[in-house]
MOPAC internal coordinates of N, CA, C and O (Angstrom, degrees):
PM7 1SCF
backbone

  N    0.0000 0     0.00 0     0.00 0    0    0    0
  C    1.4378 1     0.00 0     0.00 0    1    0    0
  C    1.5564 1   106.84 1     0.00 0    2    1    0
  O    1.2310 1   122.25 1   -44.66 1    3    2    1
  N    1.3075 1   113.29 1   135.34 1    3    2    1
  C    1.4256 1   120.81 1   176.92 1    5    3    2
  C    1.5229 1   111.83 1   -87.86 1    6    5    3
  O    1.2310 1   119.20 1   -68.93 1    7    6    5
  N    1.2877 1   119.14 1   111.07 1    7    6    5
  C    1.4439 1   124.26 1  -178.96 1    9    7    6
  C    1.5364 1   114.58 1   -99.26 1   10    9    7
  O    1.2310 1   120.50 1  -171.00 1   11   10    9
  N    1.3456 1   116.64 1     9.00 1   11   10    9
  C    1.4682 1   122.66 1  -179.08 1   13   11   10
  C    1.4811 1   110.54 1   -71.75 1   14   13   11
  O    1.2310 1   118.43 1   -52.17 1   15   14   13
  N    1.2270 1   120.60 1   127.83 1   15   14   13
  C    1.4702 1   122.92 1   178.09 1   17   15   14
  C    1.5190 1   111.89 1   -75.01 1   18   17   15
  O    1.2310 1   120.94 1   -32.69 1   19   18   17
  N    1.2717 1   115.81 1   147.31 1   19   18   17
  C    1.3951 1   124.96 1   178.44 1   21   19   18
  C    1.4891 1   109.45 1   -73.65 1   22   21   19
  O    1.2310 1   120.44 1   -20.15 1   23   22   21
  N    1.3999 1   116.76 1   159.85 1   23   22   21
  C    1.4590 1   118.94 1   171.23 1   25   23   22
  C    1.5427 1   111.63 1   -55.11 1   26   25   23
  O    1.2310 1   120.74 1   140.22 1   27   26   25
  N    1.2712 1   116.20 1   -39.78 1   27   26   25
  C    1.4783 1   123.45 1   177.14 1   29   27   26
  C    1.4983 1   109.20 1   -51.24 1   30   29   27
  O    1.2310 1   119.40 1   128.36 1   31   30   29
  N    1.3636 1   118.74 1   -51.64 1   31   30   29
  C    1.4590 1   119.30 1  -177.19 1   33   31   30
  C    1.5256 1   109.42 1   -74.79 1   34   33   31
  O    1.2310 1   118.29 1   144.94 1   35   34   33
  N    1.3487 1   120.86 1   -35.06 1   35   34   33
  C    1.3458 1   119.63 1  -177.79 1   37   35   34
  C    1.5048 1   114.10 1   -70.47 1   38   37   35
  O    1.2310 1   119.31 1   154.82 1   39   38   37
  N    1.3299 1   118.93 1   -25.18 1   39   38   37
  C    1.4805 1   122.88 1  -179.67 1   41   39   38
  C    1.5885 1   106.06 1   -81.05 1   42   41   39
  O    1.2310 1   118.38 1   160.02 1   43   42   41
  N    1.2578 1   120.70 1   -19.98 1   43   42   41
  C    1.4433 1   124.12 1   179.51 1   45   43   42
  C    1.5145 1   115.87 1   112.31 1   46   45   43
  O    1.2310 1   121.13 1  -161.72 1   47   46   45
  N    1.3327 1   115.44 1    18.28 1   47   46   45
  C    1.4474 1   119.76 1   175.48 1   49   47   46
  C    1.5344 1   114.48 1    76.48 1   50   49   47
  O    1.2310 1   119.27 1    14.54 1   51   50   49
  N    1.2832 1   118.99 1  -165.46 1   51   50   49
  C    1.4251 1   129.08 1  -170.50 1   53   51   50
  C    1.5379 1   111.95 1   -52.09 1   54   53   51
  O    1.2310 1   118.43 1   140.21 1   55   54   53
  N    1.2795 1   120.59 1   -39.79 1   55   54   53
  C    1.4751 1   123.74 1  -176.35 1   57   55   54
  C    1.5386 1   108.37 1   -63.06 1   58   57   55
  O    1.2310 1   118.99 1   133.51 1   59   58   57
  N    1.3147 1   119.54 1   -46.49 1   59   58   57
  C    1.4252 1   123.48 1  -177.76 1   61   59   58
  C    1.5261 1   113.16 1   -77.91 1   62   61   59
  O    1.2310 1   119.72 1   148.21 1   63   62   61
  N    1.3030 1   118.15 1   -31.79 1   63   62   61
  C    1.4651 1   120.14 1   173.09 1   65   63   62
  C    1.5324 1   108.80 1   -63.65 1   66   65   63
  O    1.2310 1   119.92 1   140.25 1   67   66   65
  N    1.3418 1   117.75 1   -39.75 1   67   66   65
  C    1.4507 1   122.29 1   176.96 1   69   67   66
  C    1.5322 1   111.25 1   -63.26 1   70   69   67
  O    1.2310 1   122.44 1   133.84 1   71   70   69
  N    1.3884 1   112.94 1   -46.16 1   71   70   69
  C    1.4369 1   116.83 1   178.93 1   73   71   70
  C    1.5287 1   114.61 1   -60.67 1   74   73   71
  O    1.2310 1   119.77 1   144.80 1   75   74   73
  N    1.3408 1   118.04 1   -35.20 1   75   74   73
  C    1.4013 1   123.96 1   178.46 1   77   75   74
  C    1.5181 1   108.96 1   -65.11 1   78   77   75
  O    1.2310 1   118.86 1   136.07 1   79   78   77
  N    1.3186 1   119.77 1   -43.93 1   79   78   77
  C    1.4622 1   125.24 1  -179.13 1   81   79   78
  C    1.5069 1   110.07 1   -67.73 1   82   81   79
  O    1.2310 1   119.86 1   137.00 1   83   82   81
  N    1.3516 1   117.87 1   -43.00 1   83   82   81
  C    1.4852 1   118.84 1  -179.94 1   85   83   82
  C    1.5527 1   109.20 1   -63.71 1   86   85   83
  O    1.2310 1   122.38 1   136.11 1   87   86   85
  N    1.3487 1   113.04 1   -43.89 1   87   86   85
  C    1.5362 1   113.84 1   179.36 1   89   87   86
  C    1.4946 1   112.96 1   -67.63 1   90   89   87
  O    1.2310 1   119.30 1   147.89 1   91   90   89
  N    1.3484 1   118.94 1   -32.11 1   91   90   89
  C    1.4817 1   122.63 1   174.00 1   93   91   90
  C    1.4833 1   113.17 1   -52.87 1   94   93   91
  O    1.2310 1   122.36 1   130.53 1   95   94   93
  N    1.3761 1   113.09 1   -49.47 1   95   94   93
  C    1.4495 1   117.61 1  -172.18 1   97   95   94
  C    1.5989 1   110.09 1   -81.94 1   98   97   95
  O    1.2310 1   121.29 1   156.80 1   99   98   97
  N    1.3451 1   115.14 1   -23.20 1   99   98   97
  C    1.4927 1   116.99 1   170.50 1  101   99   98
  C    1.4856 1   108.74 1   -62.68 1  102  101   99
  O    1.2310 1   120.59 1   130.83 1  103  102  101
  N    1.3002 1   116.47 1   -49.17 1  103  102  101
  C    1.5109 1   120.56 1  -178.47 1  105  103  102
  C    1.5078 1   107.69 1   -60.19 1  106  105  103
  O    1.2310 1   116.81 1   138.42 1  107  106  105
  N    1.3301 1   123.67 1   -41.58 1  107  106  105
  C    1.3698 1   125.64 1  -177.23 1  109  107  106
  C    1.5713 1   109.91 1   -64.89 1  110  109  107
  O    1.2310 1   121.61 1   146.73 1  111  110  109
  N    1.3374 1   114.53 1   -33.27 1  111  110  109
  C    1.4963 1   117.30 1  -179.84 1  113  111  110
  C    1.5464 1   107.60 1   -80.97 1  114  113  111
  O    1.2310 1   115.41 1   153.65 1  115  114  113
  N    1.2707 1   126.32 1   -26.35 1  115  114  113
  C    1.4276 1   131.26 1  -173.26 1  117  115  114
  C    1.5276 1   114.37 1   -82.74 1  118  117  115
  O    1.2310 1   120.69 1   140.95 1  119  118  117
  N    1.3376 1   116.28 1   -39.05 1  119  118  117
  C    1.4828 1   116.42 1  -165.23 1  121  119  118
  C    1.5621 1   106.83 1   -96.96 1  122  121  119
  O    1.2310 1   122.04 1   -54.06 1  123  122  121
  N    1.3591 1   113.69 1   125.94 1  123  122  121
  C    1.4215 1   116.09 1   174.60 1  125  123  122
  C    1.5460 1   117.65 1   -58.17 1  126  125  123
  O    1.2310 1   122.49 1   150.66 1  127  126  125
  N    1.3334 1   112.83 1   -29.34 1  127  126  125
  C    1.5300 1   119.08 1  -174.42 1  129  127  126
  C    1.5755 1   108.64 1   -75.57 1  130  129  127
  O    1.2310 1   119.01 1   175.50 1  131  130  129
  N    1.4233 1   119.49 1    -4.50 1  131  130  129
  C    1.4358 1   123.23 1   177.28 1  133  131  130
  C    1.5268 1   113.14 1  -106.09 1  134  133  131
  O    1.2310 1   121.12 1  -170.02 1  135  134  133
  N    1.3507 1   115.46 1     9.98 1  135  134  133
  C    1.4353 1   121.38 1  -176.07 1  137  135  134
  C    1.5675 1   108.12 1   -57.51 1  138  137  135
  O    1.2310 1   119.70 1   140.82 1  139  138  137
  N    1.2683 1   118.18 1   -39.18 1  139  138  137
  C    1.4771 1   121.30 1  -178.44 1  141  139  138
  C    1.5324 1   114.61 1   -52.15 1  142  141  139
  O    1.2310 1   121.75 1   138.23 1  143  142  141
  N    1.2894 1   114.25 1   -41.77 1  143  142  141
  C    1.4639 1   118.94 1  -177.63 1  145  143  142
  C    1.5857 1   106.26 1   -86.92 1  146  145  143
  O    1.2310 1   118.58 1   144.64 1  147  146  145
  N    1.2694 1   120.30 1   -35.36 1  147  146  145
  C    1.4801 1   122.76 1  -176.99 1  149  147  146
  C    1.5569 1   106.84 1   -57.75 1  150  149  147
  O    1.2310 1   120.13 1   135.82 1  151  150  149
  N    1.3962 1   117.36 1   -44.18 1  151  150  149
  C    1.4709 1   117.45 1  -172.50 1  153  151  150
  C    1.5013 1   107.18 1   -73.18 1  154  153  151
  O    1.2310 1   116.89 1   173.70 1  155  154  153
  N    1.2683 1   123.51 1    -6.30 1  155  154  153
  C    1.5004 1   121.74 1   174.17 1  157  155  154
  C    1.5213 1   107.74 1   -79.43 1  158  157  155
  O    1.2310 1   117.37 1   163.90 1  159  158  157
  N    1.2870 1   122.61 1   -16.10 1  159  158  157
  C    1.4293 1   125.52 1  -176.79 1  161  159  158
  C    1.4874 1   109.83 1   -97.58 1  162  161  159
  O    1.2310 1   122.00 1   -19.44 1  163  162  161
  N    1.3627 1   113.78 1   160.56 1  163  162  161
  C    1.4902 1   120.21 1   178.06 1  165  163  162
  C    1.5570 1   105.78 1   -65.79 1  166  165  163
  O    1.2310 1   119.12 1   -19.77 1  167  166  165
  N    1.3075 1   119.28 1   160.23 1  167  166  165
  C    1.4207 1   127.95 1   179.14 1  169  167  166
  C    1.5541 1   107.14 1   -52.03 1  170  169  167
  O    1.2310 1   120.68 1   134.40 1  171  170  169
  N    1.3621 1   116.31 1   -45.60 1  171  170  169
  C    1.4572 1   117.07 1  -177.49 1  173  171  170
  C    1.5584 1   105.94 1  -103.64 1  174  173  171
  O    1.2310 1   120.94 1   -44.87 1  175  174  173
  N    1.3312 1   115.80 1   135.13 1  175  174  173
  C    1.5135 1   121.14 1  -172.08 1  177  175  174
  C    1.4888 1   113.59 1   -92.52 1  178  177  175
  O    1.2310 1   118.56 1  -177.65 1  179  178  177
  N    1.2686 1   120.35 1     2.35 1  179  178  177
  C    1.4670 1   119.95 1  -170.90 1  181  179  178
  C    1.5161 1   115.29 1   -57.06 1  182  181  179
  O    1.2310 1   121.77 1   137.65 1  183  182  181
  N    1.4243 1   114.21 1   -42.35 1  183  182  181
  C    1.5072 1   121.44 1  -177.03 1  185  183  182
  C    1.5188 1   106.21 1   -68.62 1  186  185  183
  O    1.2310 1   118.92 1   132.34 1  187  186  185
  N    1.3996 1   119.66 1   -47.66 1  187  186  185
  C    1.4645 1   120.26 1   175.64 1  189  187  186
  C    1.4947 1   111.44 1   -56.79 1  190  189  187
  O    1.2310 1   120.17 1   133.32 1  191  190  189
  N    1.3143 1   117.29 1   -46.68 1  191  190  189
  C    1.4504 1   119.84 1  -176.90 1  193  191  190
  C    1.4731 1   108.46 1   -59.70 1  194  193  191
  O    1.2310 1   119.32 1   135.33 1  195  194  193
  N    1.3352 1   118.91 1   -44.67 1  195  194  193
  C    1.5132 1   118.83 1  -177.49 1  197  195  194
  C    1.4650 1   110.21 1   -64.21 1  198  197  195
  O    1.2310 1   119.04 1   139.15 1  199  198  197
  N    1.3605 1   119.44 1   -40.85 1  199  198  197
  C    1.4549 1   119.68 1  -176.05 1  201  199  198
  C    1.5289 1   110.51 1   -71.25 1  202  201  199
  O    1.2310 1   118.56 1   143.65 1  203  202  201
  N    1.3400 1   120.36 1   -36.35 1  203  202  201
  C    1.4295 1   123.50 1   175.52 1  205  203  202
  C    1.4896 1   112.97 1   -64.10 1  206  205  203
  O    1.2310 1   120.09 1   138.22 1  207  206  205
  N    1.3127 1   117.43 1   -41.78 1  207  206  205
  C    1.4039 1   123.25 1   173.84 1  209  207  206
  C    1.5309 1   111.93 1   -57.36 1  210  209  207
  O    1.2310 1   121.33 1   128.86 1  211  210  209
  N    1.2693 1   115.07 1   -51.14 1  211  210  209
  C    1.5162 1   121.28 1  -177.77 1  213  211  210
  C    1.5936 1   106.63 1   -63.87 1  214  213  211
  O    1.2310 1   118.42 1   138.82 1  215  214  213
  N    1.2759 1   120.63 1   -41.18 1  215  214  213
  C    1.3817 1   121.82 1  -178.64 1  217  215  214
  C    1.5193 1   110.76 1   -68.48 1  218  217  215
  O    1.2310 1   118.96 1   135.78 1  219  218  217
  N    1.3091 1   119.59 1   -44.22 1  219  218  217
  C    1.4919 1   122.63 1  -177.17 1  221  219  218
  C    1.5685 1   109.76 1   -70.43 1  222  221  219
  O    1.2310 1   121.65 1   151.55 1  223  222  221
  N    1.2282 1   114.45 1   -28.45 1  223  222  221
  C    1.5708 1   115.33 1   177.87 1  225  223  222
  C    1.5173 1   106.25 1   -62.58 1  226  225  223
  O    1.2310 1   117.49 1   132.16 1  227  226  225
  N    1.2983 1   122.39 1   -47.84 1  227  226  225
  C    1.4195 1   122.31 1   178.69 1  229  227  226
  C    1.4833 1   115.17 1   -69.14 1  230  229  227
  O    1.2310 1   120.57 1   135.13 1  231  230  229
  N    1.3864 1   116.52 1   -44.87 1  231  230  229
  C    1.3499 1   124.85 1  -174.28 1  233  231  230
  C    1.5707 1   111.42 1   -60.16 1  234  233  231
  O    1.2310 1   122.75 1   145.12 1  235  234  233
  N    1.3878 1   112.33 1   -34.88 1  235  234  233
  C    1.4735 1   118.53 1   178.61 1  237  235  234
  C    1.4717 1   114.38 1   -82.81 1  238  237  235
  O    1.2310 1   120.30 1   177.57 1  239  238  237
  N    1.3447 1   117.03 1    -2.43 1  239  238  237
  C    1.4816 1   118.89 1   177.08 1  241  239  238
  C    1.4978 1   113.31 1   104.96 1  242  241  239
  O    1.2310 1   119.60 1  -170.62 1  243  242  241
  N    1.2254 1   118.38 1     9.38 1  243  242  241
  C    1.5180 1   123.73 1   177.79 1  245  243  242
  C    1.5125 1   111.41 1   -97.62 1  246  245  243
  O    1.2310 1   120.65 1    19.18 1  247  246  245
  N    1.2866 1   116.36 1  -160.82 1  247  246  245
  C    1.4721 1   122.94 1  -179.74 1  249  247  246
  C    1.5929 1   111.02 1   -55.38 1  250  249  247
  O    1.2310 1   121.08 1   -43.31 1  251  250  249
  N    1.2613 1   115.53 1   136.69 1  251  250  249
  C    1.4747 1   121.77 1  -175.69 1  253  251  250
  C    1.5396 1   108.92 1   -84.83 1  254  253  251
  O    1.2310 1   119.67 1  -124.53 1  255  254  253
  N    1.2598 1   118.23 1    55.47 1  255  254  253
  C    1.5339 1   128.77 1  -177.72 1  257  255  254
  C    1.4895 1   109.76 1   -48.69 1  258  257  255
  O    1.2310 1   121.40 1   128.47 1  259  258  257
  N    1.3778 1   114.93 1   -51.53 1  259  258  257
  C    1.4499 1   117.97 1  -169.55 1  261  259  258
  C    1.5564 1   109.48 1   -71.46 1  262  261  259
  O    1.2310 1   119.46 1   135.96 1  263  262  261
  N    1.3244 1   118.63 1   -44.04 1  263  262  261
  C    1.4318 1   124.48 1   175.58 1  265  263  262
  C    1.5295 1   110.97 1   -54.99 1  266  265  263
  O    1.2310 1   120.01 1   135.53 1  267  266  265
  N    1.3243 1   117.59 1   -44.47 1  267  266  265
  C    1.4895 1   125.52 1  -177.97 1  269  267  266
  C    1.5108 1   110.27 1   -59.77 1  270  269  267
  O    1.2310 1   121.69 1   140.39 1  271  270  269
  N    1.3539 1   114.36 1   -39.61 1  271  270  269
  C    1.4396 1   122.27 1  -175.18 1  273  271  270
  C    1.5650 1   115.09 1   -87.42 1  274  273  271
  O    1.2310 1   121.74 1   132.17 1  275  274  273
  N    1.3375 1   114.28 1   -47.83 1  275  274  273
  C    1.4453 1   123.58 1  -171.09 1  277  275  274
  C    1.5178 1   115.71 1  -110.62 1  278  277  275
  O    1.2310 1   118.31 1   169.77 1  279  278  277
  N    1.2830 1   120.83 1   -10.23 1  279  278  277
  C    1.4312 1   123.06 1  -170.79 1  281  279  278
  C    1.5200 1   112.65 1    87.63 1  282  281  279
  O    1.2310 1   119.78 1    15.67 1  283  282  281
  N    1.2824 1   118.02 1  -164.33 1  283  282  281
  C    1.4743 1   124.10 1   179.80 1  285  283  282
  C    1.4404 1   108.91 1   -58.97 1  286  285  283
  O    1.2310 1   121.01 1   -43.21 1  287  286  285
  N    1.3715 1   115.68 1   136.79 1  287  286  285
  C    1.4856 1   119.03 1  -171.97 1  289  287  286
  C    1.5864 1   110.85 1   -67.02 1  290  289  287
  O    1.2310 1   117.36 1   148.82 1  291  290  289
  N    1.2846 1   122.62 1   -31.18 1  291  290  289
  C    1.5054 1   123.66 1   176.71 1  293  291  290
  C    1.4901 1   105.67 1    43.93 1  294  293  291
  O    1.2310 1   118.77 1  -128.43 1  295  294  293
  N    1.3490 1   119.95 1    51.57 1  295  294  293
  C    1.4796 1   120.35 1  -175.19 1  297  295  294
  C    1.4192 1   118.33 1   -52.57 1  298  297  295
  O    1.2310 1   119.88 1   127.87 1  299  298  297
  N    1.2838 1   117.84 1   -52.13 1  299  298  297
  C    1.4994 1   119.04 1   177.52 1  301  299  298
  C    1.4628 1   112.51 1   -57.17 1  302  301  299
  O    1.2310 1   117.87 1   138.35 1  303  302  301
  N    1.3049 1   121.66 1   -41.65 1  303  302  301
  C    1.4137 1   122.14 1  -176.19 1  305  303  302
  C    1.5908 1   110.75 1   -70.04 1  306  305  303
  O    1.2310 1   123.86 1   142.52 1  307  306  305
  N    1.2886 1   110.21 1   -37.48 1  307  306  305
  C    1.5861 1   114.35 1   175.68 1  309  307  306
  C    1.5171 1   114.02 1   -63.74 1  310  309  307
  O    1.2310 1   122.45 1   154.58 1  311  310  309
  N    1.3728 1   112.91 1   -25.42 1  311  310  309
  C    1.5057 1   117.64 1  -175.73 1  313  311  310
  C    1.5845 1   112.30 1   -97.90 1  314  313  311
  O    1.2310 1   120.76 1   175.27 1  315  314  313
  N    1.3166 1   116.14 1    -4.73 1  315  314  313
  C    1.4685 1   118.64 1  -178.57 1  317  315  314
  C    1.4871 1   116.52 1   -57.39 1  318  317  315
  O    1.2310 1   120.24 1   149.12 1  319  318  317
  N    1.3487 1   117.14 1   -30.88 1  319  318  317
  C    1.5139 1   118.70 1   179.59 1  321  319  318
  C    1.5378 1   115.46 1   -66.65 1  322  321  319
  O    1.2310 1   122.59 1   164.87 1  323  322  321
  N    1.4109 1   112.64 1   -15.13 1  323  322  321
  C    1.4193 1   120.05 1  -177.32 1  325  323  322
  C    1.5558 1   110.29 1  -101.54 1  326  325  323
  O    1.2310 1   119.53 1   -41.63 1  327  326  325
  N    1.2764 1   118.50 1   138.37 1  327  326  325
  C    1.4793 1   118.28 1   177.39 1  329  327  326
  C    1.5203 1   108.23 1   -84.52 1  330  329  327
  O    1.2310 1   122.09 1   -73.87 1  331  330  329
  N    1.2905 1   113.61 1   106.13 1  331  330  329
  C    1.5063 1   123.61 1   177.23 1  333  331  330
  C    1.4187 1   113.41 1  -112.25 1  334  333  331
  O    1.2310 1   121.97 1   -68.33 1  335  334  333
  N    1.3433 1   113.84 1   111.67 1  335  334  333
  C    1.4460 1   122.39 1   172.61 1  337  335  334
  C    1.4675 1   113.35 1  -114.55 1  338  337  335
  O    1.2310 1   120.22 1    20.03 1  339  338  337
  N    1.2443 1   117.19 1  -159.97 1  339  338  337
  C    1.5498 1   122.19 1  -177.90 1  341  339  338
  C    1.5832 1   108.01 1   -60.16 1  342  341  339
  O    1.2310 1   121.18 1   135.76 1  343  342  341
  N    1.3124 1   115.35 1   -44.24 1  343  342  341
  C    1.4631 1   118.77 1  -173.79 1  345  343  342
  C    1.5159 1   109.67 1   -62.80 1  346  345  343
  O    1.2310 1   120.17 1   131.01 1  347  346  345
  N    1.3433 1   117.28 1   -48.99 1  347  346  345
  C    1.4438 1   122.49 1   179.77 1  349  347  346
  C    1.5009 1   111.33 1   -61.67 1  350  349  347
  O    1.2310 1   119.36 1   135.15 1  351  350  349
  N    1.3721 1   118.83 1   -44.85 1  351  350  349
  C    1.4178 1   124.87 1   170.89 1  353  351  350
  C    1.5291 1   115.85 1   -48.35 1  354  353  351
  O    1.2310 1   124.68 1   128.33 1  355  354  353
  N    1.3502 1   108.63 1   -51.67 1  355  354  353
  C    1.5114 1   115.57 1   178.90 1  357  355  354
  C    1.4702 1   114.56 1   -66.30 1  358  357  355
  O    1.2310 1   119.31 1   143.75 1  359  358  357
  N    1.3762 1   118.93 1   -36.25 1  359  358  357
  C    1.4533 1   119.58 1   178.51 1  361  359  358
  C    1.5340 1   109.66 1   -66.29 1  362  361  359
  O    1.2310 1   120.06 1   141.07 1  363  362  361
  N    1.3504 1   117.49 1   -38.93 1  363  362  361
  C    1.4358 1   122.06 1  -179.02 1  365  363  362
  C    1.4929 1   110.68 1   -64.24 1  366  365  363
  O    1.2310 1   122.50 1   136.14 1  367  366  365
  N    1.4346 1   112.81 1   -43.86 1  367  366  365
  C    1.5056 1   115.03 1   177.89 1  369  367  366
  C    1.5222 1   112.76 1   -68.61 1  370  369  367
  O    1.2310 1   119.86 1   148.95 1  371  370  369
  N    1.2675 1   117.87 1   -31.05 1  371  370  369
  C    1.4481 1   118.80 1   173.75 1  373  371  370
  C    1.4944 1   111.66 1   -57.31 1  374  373  371
  O    1.2310 1   120.65 1   131.96 1  375  374  373
  N    1.3101 1   116.36 1   -48.04 1  375  374  373
  C    1.5177 1   122.52 1  -177.99 1  377  375  374
  C    1.5039 1   106.07 1   -62.55 1  378  377  375
  O    1.2310 1   119.55 1   131.75 1  379  378  377
  N    1.2985 1   118.46 1   -48.25 1  379  378  377
  C    1.5014 1   121.46 1  -176.19 1  381  379  378
  C    1.5063 1   112.86 1   -64.58 1  382  381  379
  O    1.2310 1   121.40 1   135.37 1  383  382  381
  N    1.3591 1   114.92 1   -44.63 1  383  382  381
  C    1.4935 1   117.60 1  -178.36 1  385  383  382
  C    1.5452 1   109.66 1   -65.93 1  386  385  383
  O    1.2310 1   119.70 1   144.16 1  387  386  385
  N    1.3817 1   118.18 1   -35.84 1  387  386  385
  C    1.4568 1   120.90 1   176.60 1  389  387  386
  C    1.5939 1   108.71 1   -63.41 1  390  389  387
  O    1.2310 1   121.03 1   138.17 1  391  390  389
  N    1.3078 1   115.64 1   -41.83 1  391  390  389
  C    1.4500 1   120.03 1  -178.46 1  393  391  390
  C    1.5231 1   108.10 1   -67.88 1  394  393  391
  O    1.2310 1   118.98 1   138.24 1  395  394  393
  N    1.2923 1   119.54 1   -41.76 1  395  394  393
  C    1.4272 1   120.45 1  -179.31 1  397  395  394
  C    1.5909 1   110.90 1   -64.47 1  398  397  395
  O    1.2310 1   121.50 1   144.02 1  399  398  397
  N    1.3491 1   114.74 1   -35.98 1  399  398  397
  C    1.4920 1   120.26 1   176.67 1  401  399  398
  C    1.5077 1   112.70 1   -59.54 1  402  401  399
  O    1.2310 1   122.46 1   140.16 1  403  402  401
  N    1.3746 1   112.89 1   -39.84 1  403  402  401
  C    1.3915 1   120.26 1  -176.71 1  405  403  402
  C    1.5605 1   114.44 1   -76.82 1  406  405  403
  O    1.2310 1   119.88 1   142.41 1  407  406  405
  N    1.3510 1   117.83 1   -37.59 1  407  406  405
  C    1.4055 1   128.22 1  -167.88 1  409  407  406
  C    1.5650 1   115.92 1   -94.35 1  410  409  407
  O    1.2310 1   122.54 1   136.95 1  411  410  409
  N    1.3588 1   112.75 1   -43.05 1  411  410  409
  C    1.4222 1   121.52 1  -172.34 1  413  411  410
  C    1.5175 1   111.63 1   -98.24 1  414  413  411
  O    1.2310 1   119.23 1   -71.24 1  415  414  413
  N    1.2723 1   119.07 1   108.76 1  415  414  413
  C    1.4859 1   123.33 1  -179.86 1  417  415  414
  C    1.5042 1   108.50 1   -81.74 1  418  417  415
  O    1.2310 1   116.65 1   145.19 1  419  418  417
  N    1.3533 1   123.97 1   -34.81 1  419  418  417
  C    1.4032 1   122.26 1   179.47 1  421  419  418
  C    1.5412 1   109.54 1   -67.11 1  422  421  419
  O    1.2310 1   122.05 1   -63.91 1  423  422  421
  N    1.3965 1   113.68 1   116.09 1  423  422  421
  C    1.4396 1   116.54 1  -172.39 1  425  423  422
  C    1.5542 1   108.72 1   -74.85 1  426  425  423
  O    1.2310 1   114.81 1   143.77 1  427  426  425
  N    1.2867 1   127.45 1   -36.23 1  427  426  425
  C    1.4123 1   122.86 1   176.47 1  429  427  426
  C    1.5408 1   112.82 1   -64.40 1  430  429  427
  O    1.2310 1   121.04 1   143.93 1  431  430  429
  N    1.3233 1   115.61 1   -36.07 1  431  430  429
  C    1.5110 1   120.88 1   176.11 1  433  431  430
  C    1.5273 1   109.01 1   -65.73 1  434  433  431
  O    1.2310 1   120.53 1   134.47 1  435  434  433
  N    1.3792 1   116.60 1   -45.53 1  435  434  433
  C    1.4279 1   121.59 1   179.13 1  437  435  434
  C    1.5055 1   111.98 1   -54.95 1  438  437  435
  O    1.2310 1   122.33 1   134.57 1  439  438  437
  N    1.2886 1   113.14 1   -45.43 1  439  438  437
  C    1.4931 1   119.26 1  -178.26 1  441  439  438
  C    1.5299 1   113.21 1   -67.72 1  442  441  439
  O    1.2310 1   123.63 1   136.81 1  443  442  441
  N    1.3749 1   110.65 1   -43.19 1  443  442  441
  C    1.5350 1   113.32 1   173.69 1  445  443  442
  C    1.4882 1   114.16 1   -58.10 1  446  445  443
  O    1.2310 1   118.53 1   136.12 1  447  446  445
  N    1.3149 1   120.41 1   -43.88 1  447  446  445
  C    1.4571 1   126.11 1  -175.89 1  449  447  446
  C    1.5192 1   106.08 1   -72.04 1  450  449  447
  O    1.2310 1   118.20 1   142.10 1  451  450  449
  N    1.2928 1   121.03 1   -37.90 1  451  450  449
  C    1.5126 1   120.29 1   179.59 1  453  451  450
  C    1.5378 1   109.31 1   -67.41 1  454  453  451
  O    1.2310 1   119.54 1   140.39 1  455  454  453
  N    1.2597 1   118.48 1   -39.61 1  455  454  453
  C    1.4809 1   119.52 1   175.54 1  457  455  454
  C    1.4732 1   112.60 1   -64.40 1  458  457  455
  O    1.2310 1   120.12 1   135.83 1  459  458  457
  N    1.3527 1   117.37 1   -44.17 1  459  458  457
  C    1.5135 1   120.65 1   176.86 1  461  459  458
  C    1.5162 1   112.54 1   -61.98 1  462  461  459
  O    1.2310 1   120.48 1   136.51 1  463  462  461
  N    1.3458 1   116.68 1   -43.49 1  463  462  461
  C    1.4054 1   121.67 1   178.28 1  465  463  462
  C    1.5616 1   112.35 1   -62.08 1  466  465  463
  O    1.2310 1   121.31 1   139.28 1  467  466  465
  N    1.3049 1   115.10 1   -40.72 1  467  466  465
  C    1.4620 1   120.58 1   174.06 1  469  467  466
  C    1.4852 1   113.15 1   -56.67 1  470  469  467
  O    1.2310 1   119.06 1   137.49 1  471  470  469
  N    1.2953 1   119.40 1   -42.51 1  471  470  469
  C    1.5100 1   124.15 1   179.42 1  473  471  470
  C    1.4708 1   107.97 1   -64.01 1  474  473  471
  O    1.2310 1   119.09 1   132.63 1  475  474  473
  N    1.3286 1   119.34 1   -47.37 1  475  474  473
  C    1.4906 1   124.80 1  -179.07 1  477  475  474
  C    1.4962 1   108.60 1   -62.31 1  478  477  475
  O    1.2310 1   118.55 1   129.59 1  479  478  477
  N    1.3233 1   120.37 1   -50.41 1  479  478  477
  C    1.3837 1   124.81 1  -176.24 1  481  479  478
  C    1.5502 1   111.69 1   -63.01 1  482  481  479
  O    1.2310 1   119.03 1   142.80 1  483  482  481
  N    1.2857 1   119.46 1   -37.20 1  483  482  481
  C    1.4654 1   125.03 1   176.96 1  485  483  482
  C    1.5309 1   107.50 1   -66.01 1  486  485  483
  O    1.2310 1   119.48 1   143.30 1  487  486  485
  N    1.2765 1   118.59 1   -36.70 1  487  486  485
  C    1.5379 1   120.88 1  -177.98 1  489  487  486
  C    1.4865 1   111.92 1   -73.38 1  490  489  487
  O    1.2310 1   121.15 1   164.01 1  491  490  489
  N    1.3324 1   115.40 1   -15.99 1  491  490  489
  C    1.5127 1   118.31 1  -179.38 1  493  491  490
  C    1.4873 1   109.39 1   -84.35 1  494  493  491
  O    1.2310 1   118.06 1   169.90 1  495  494  493
  N    1.2925 1   121.30 1   -10.10 1  495  494  493
  C    1.4553 1   121.12 1  -178.03 1  497  495  494
  C    1.5783 1   108.27 1   -66.31 1  498  497  495
  O    1.2310 1   122.71 1   -46.84 1  499  498  497
  N    1.3297 1   112.41 1   133.16 1  499  498  497
  C    1.5262 1   116.78 1  -179.24 1  501  499  498
  C    1.5187 1   113.10 1  -134.82 1  502  501  499
  O    1.2310 1   121.21 1  -161.78 1  503  502  501
  N    1.3943 1   115.29 1    18.22 1  503  502  501
  C    1.4161 1   123.03 1   171.42 1  505  503  502
  C    1.4386 1   110.47 1  -150.41 1  506  505  503
  O    1.2310 1   119.98 1   -20.21 1  507  506  505
  N    1.3379 1   117.64 1   159.79 1  507  506  505
  C    1.4882 1   120.35 1  -179.11 1  509  507  506
  C    1.4842 1   106.70 1   -77.68 1  510  509  507
  O    1.2310 1   122.84 1   -20.53 1  511  510  509
  N    1.3355 1   112.17 1   159.47 1  511  510  509
  C    1.5138 1   120.41 1   178.13 1  513  511  510
  C    1.4453 1   117.91 1    77.77 1  514  513  511
  O    1.2310 1   120.10 1   180.00 1  515  514  513

């Protein structure tokens, strides 16, 4: 029997996943150096926030909210309409790492999530540079 807790449980469940997402988009709105990815989003971020929350819930091992509502995430396919290169990847990771720093007190968990997010963000690149 596997008694290892998922990232979802280790972060503190729905409340902390939501806090991570809220902080992520706050950082995106606040930092001038993330303007490149901010302008890829709608003026109001509520829809993006809701979708990222639902995705992360399942991705971290919690309820599969995104899949239940939208089907398979198909992350790369859903992001193909956006030009994502190294700069956009790095901006996204800056926002996420700042959010992790604020929300996740458990240093090993923060590191694990940061490394996992880096792999996903790198996979989203669809153009050179």
